[in-house]
C-alpha positions in Angstrom: 93.4 111.8 64.8 92.5 115.5 64.7 91.7 117.2 68.0 88.1 118.1 68.6 87.6 121.9 69.0 85.3 122.9 71.9 83.5 126.0 70.5 82.5 127.3 73.9 86.0 127.0 75.3 87.3 128.7 72.1 84.9 131.6 72.5 85.6 132.0 76.3 89.4 132.1 75.6 89.0 134.5 72.8 86.7 136.8 74.9 89.1 136.6 77.8 92.1 137.5 75.6 90.3 140.5 74.0 89.2 141.8 77.4 92.7 141.5 78.9 94.2 143.1 75.9 91.8 146.0 75.9 92.7 146.7 79.6 96.4 146.4 79.2 96.7 148.3 75.9 94.7 151.1 77.5 96.8 151.2 80.7 100.3 150.6 79.2 100.1 151.3 75.5 100.5 148.9 72.6 104.3 148.9 72.5 104.8 148.5 76.3 102.3 145.5 76.5 104.0 142.1 75.9 101.9 139.2 74.7 103.0 137.3 77.7 101.3 139.8 80.0 98.1 139.6 78.1 98.1 135.8 78.2 98.9 135.7 81.9 96.0 138.2 82.6 93.7 136.0 80.5 94.9 132.8 82.2 96.2 131.2 79.0 99.6 130.5 77.4 101.3 132.9 75.1 100.9 130.3 72.3 97.2 130.6 72.6 97.4 134.3 71.6 99.3 133.5 68.5 97.0 130.5 67.7 93.9 132.7 67.9 95.1 136.0 66.6 98.3 135.4 64.7 100.3 138.2 66.4 99.9 141.1 68.8 98.7 143.4 66.1 96.0 140.9 65.2 94.9 140.8 68.9 94.9 144.6 69.0 92.7 144.7 65.9 90.4 142.1 67.4 89.6 144.5 70.3 87.9 146.7 67.8 86.5 144.0 65.5 84.7 142.5 68.5 82.6 145.8 68.7 81.2 145.5 65.2 78.3 143.0 66.0 77.3 145.2 68.9 77.4 148.3 66.8 75.2 146.7 64.1 72.7 145.5 66.7 72.6 148.9 68.4 71.8 150.6 65.0 69.2 148.0 64.2 67.4 148.6 67.6 66.9 152.3 66.9 66.4 152.2 63.1 62.6 152.0 63.0 61.8 153.7 66.4 58.5 155.6 66.2 60.2 158.9 67.2 63.3 159.3 65.1 64.6 162.4 67.0 64.4 160.6 70.3 66.0 157.5 68.7 69.0 159.7 67.6 69.4 161.1 71.1 69.2 157.6 72.6 71.7 156.3 70.0 74.0 159.1 70.9 73.7 158.2 74.6 74.6 154.6 73.8 77.6 155.6 71.7 79.0 157.9 74.4 78.4 155.6 77.4 81.6 153.5 76.8 83.6 156.7 77.2 82.8 156.5 80.9 85.1 153.4 81.1 88.4 154.5 82.8 90.4 152.9 80.0 88.5 154.5 77.1 90.8 157.5 76.6 94.0 155.3 76.7 92.5 152.9 74.1 91.6 155.9 71.9 95.1 157.2 72.1 96.5 153.8 71.1 94.2 153.3 68.2 95.2 156.7 66.8 98.9 155.7 67.2 98.5 152.3 65.6 96.0 152.8 62.8 98.7 154.1 60.5 100.6 150.9 60.9 97.8 148.5 60.2 95.6 148.9 57.1 93.3 146.1 58.3 92.7 148.1 61.5 91.9 151.1 59.4 89.3 149.0 57.6 87.7 147.9 60.8 87.4 151.4 62.1 86.0 152.6 58.7 83.4 149.8 58.8 82.3 150.9 62.3 82.1 154.5 61.2 80.1 153.5 58.1 77.6 151.5 60.2 77.0 154.3 62.7 76.8 157.1 60.1 74.4 155.1 57.9 72.2 154.5 60.9 72.3 158.2 61.9 71.6 159.3 58.3 68.6 157.1 58.1 67.2 158.5 61.4 68.0 162.0 60.3 66.1 161.5 57.1 63.1 160.2 59.0 63.3 163.1 61.5 63.1 165.9 58.9 59.9 167.3 60.3 61.5 167.6 63.8 64.9 169.0 63.0 66.3 172.0 61.2 65.3 171.5 57.6 68.5 173.1 56.3 70.6 170.3 57.7 71.9 167.8 55.2 71.5 164.2 56.6 74.8 163.0 55.2 77.0 165.8 56.6 75.0 166.0 59.8 75.5 162.3 60.5 79.3 162.9 60.1 79.2 165.9 62.5 77.1 164.0 65.1 79.6 161.2 65.0 82.4 163.7 65.4 80.7 165.2 68.5 80.3 161.6 69.9 84.0 160.9 69.3 85.0 164.0 71.1 83.6 162.5 74.3 86.3 159.8 74.2 89.1 162.4 73.8 88.0 164.2 77.0 86.9 161.1 78.9 89.7 161.3 81.4 89.4 165.1 81.9 87.9 165.7 85.4 86.2 168.9 84.2 84.3 167.1 81.4 81.5 165.8 83.7 78.3 164.1 82.6 79.5 163.3 79.1 76.3 161.4 78.1 73.9 164.1 79.1 76.2 166.9 77.7 76.7 165.3 74.3 72.9 164.5 74.0 72.2 168.2 74.7 74.8 169.4 72.2 73.3 167.2 69.5 69.7 168.1 70.3 70.6 171.8 70.1 72.5 171.3 66.9 69.6 169.4 65.3 66.8 171.7 66.4 68.4 175.1 66.8 67.5 177.8 64.3 70.1 179.8 62.4 70.2 183.5 62.9 68.8 185.6 60.2 71.5 187.3 58.2 71.3 191.1 58.6 
């Protein structure tokens, strides 16, 4: 007789493993983090990791896959806001806020190291980027009357995303204070600033 799967227990274990993996990968790095340490931190057996994720690389990928539903929901919340420029700045703030997590910079370093070894991870990151850039492009098109009319929404969305990503690279720099407010200000000035007249 087949074992009955408890979906709530399954979801709890999966969430615990992803959370433990994110912390340990950020602190120790991918290569120096054994599956046994992740399992112990999550309070499960090592076999559970392999059962749920296949291998350590699958678990590492799941850390980033788990963000996709939240990213979609975040974009959907801002998509039809009455003031698109304010929505862009609010969205930027939400995108930068996770950089305040002490482990953010370490996890970014590890994903840069590992993405070349895992095409499926590259696909996950590309999907996240597509969701965000499509959402930004939509808001930029709606905000045309409030921003520099010379800005192309497609390339501007890419640059806004690049500015947001830079907050993660400097997240552990003690001189890079107030990242949310700073990045919002940078984006606001980029979108509304006027180009100097050529002499």
